[in-house]
Wavefront OBJ file of the C-alpha trace (Angstrom):
o trace
v 13.408 15.431 17.839
v 16.351 15.320 15.442
v 16.789 17.933 12.699
v 16.077 16.574 9.210
v 14.157 13.533 10.461
v 10.393 13.567 9.960
v 9.538 10.199 11.495
v 11.138 6.808 12.028
v 10.442 4.188 9.357
v 8.118 1.487 10.641
v 6.813 -1.802 9.260
v 3.932 -3.633 10.931
v 4.173 -1.237 13.855
v 7.852 -1.906 14.562
v 10.992 0.067 13.618
v 12.215 -1.038 10.180
v 15.796 -1.743 9.152
v 16.700 -0.203 5.794
v 19.772 -1.556 4.024
v 22.381 0.904 2.668
v 21.745 -0.191 -0.930
v 18.031 0.590 -0.509
v 18.887 4.075 0.763
v 21.164 4.614 -2.245
v 18.369 3.505 -4.601
v 15.966 5.976 -2.985
v 18.537 8.772 -3.290
v 18.997 8.014 -7.011
v 15.225 7.973 -7.500
v 14.834 11.355 -5.783
v 17.678 12.793 -7.872
v 16.163 11.572 -11.175
v 12.592 12.745 -10.517
v 11.642 16.286 -9.494
v 7.973 16.035 -8.528
v 8.051 13.204 -5.989
v 5.308 12.890 -3.389
v 5.441 10.513 -0.462
v 2.026 9.434 0.684
v 1.164 7.168 3.561
v -1.056 4.340 2.391
v -3.293 2.959 5.087
v -6.243 0.695 4.560
v -9.153 0.478 6.915
v -12.320 -1.569 6.897
v -14.946 -0.331 4.434
v -12.359 1.522 2.279
v -13.097 1.410 -1.461
v -10.145 0.009 -3.430
v -9.140 -0.888 -6.982
v -7.076 -4.016 -7.629
v -3.852 -3.155 -9.466
v -2.585 -6.570 -10.606
v -3.631 -10.082 -11.522
v -6.734 -11.576 -13.058
v -8.960 -9.150 -11.108
v -6.951 -6.092 -12.190
v -9.081 -2.907 -12.349
v -11.951 -4.463 -10.406
v -13.201 -2.390 -7.481
v -14.204 -3.627 -4.067
v -14.575 -2.914 -0.365
v -12.023 -3.871 2.306
v -13.539 -6.385 4.725
v -10.509 -7.118 6.914
v -6.896 -5.918 7.195
v -4.087 -7.824 8.892
v -0.379 -7.263 8.462
v 0.356 -6.532 4.819
v -2.749 -8.357 3.549
v -6.382 -7.408 3.087
v -9.591 -9.259 2.332
v -11.618 -7.433 -0.322
v -15.276 -7.953 -1.186
v -15.925 -7.585 -4.922
v -19.502 -7.078 -6.169
v -19.715 -7.802 -9.873
v -22.204 -9.389 -12.258
v -24.646 -9.852 -9.402
v -22.172 -11.991 -7.441
v -20.256 -11.233 -4.281
v -16.685 -12.531 -4.228
v -14.177 -12.184 -1.410
v -10.452 -12.550 -2.053
v -7.236 -12.005 -0.118
v -4.688 -9.529 -1.559
v -1.332 -8.043 -0.682
v -1.933 -4.398 0.242
v 0.664 -3.365 -2.352
v -1.703 -4.686 -5.026
v -4.536 -2.364 -3.947
v -5.112 1.360 -4.359
v -7.645 3.530 -2.575
v -10.333 5.122 -4.706
l 1 2 3 4 5 6 7 8 9 10 11 12 13 14 15 16 17 18 19 20 21 22 23 24 25 26 27 28 29 30 31 32 33 34 35 36 37 38 39 40 41 42 43 44 45 46 47 48 49 50 51 52 53 54 55 56 57 58 59 60 61 62 63 64 65 66 67 68 69 70 71 72 73 74 75 76 77 78 79 80 81 82 83 84 85 86 87 88 89 90 91 92 93 94
């Protein structure tokens, strides 16, 4: 345990390397905005999500599979079932 450190930064289960310019950008962001919340975003099978970008923006679906930074989402709409692969950054839990 080290004072001031909550947890190591990880990406895909491994320690992440953060460049100095990225740290400076985060510091500026935290200085400019007062009410900042950091939330861990994890997706699991069966999670309900909303698509945030692209032609399917604002559609809702169910996560079928998660691997790395991608997820397969099942979308039920207009009586059809569609499955598509998305970057997790383009999804939000609902």
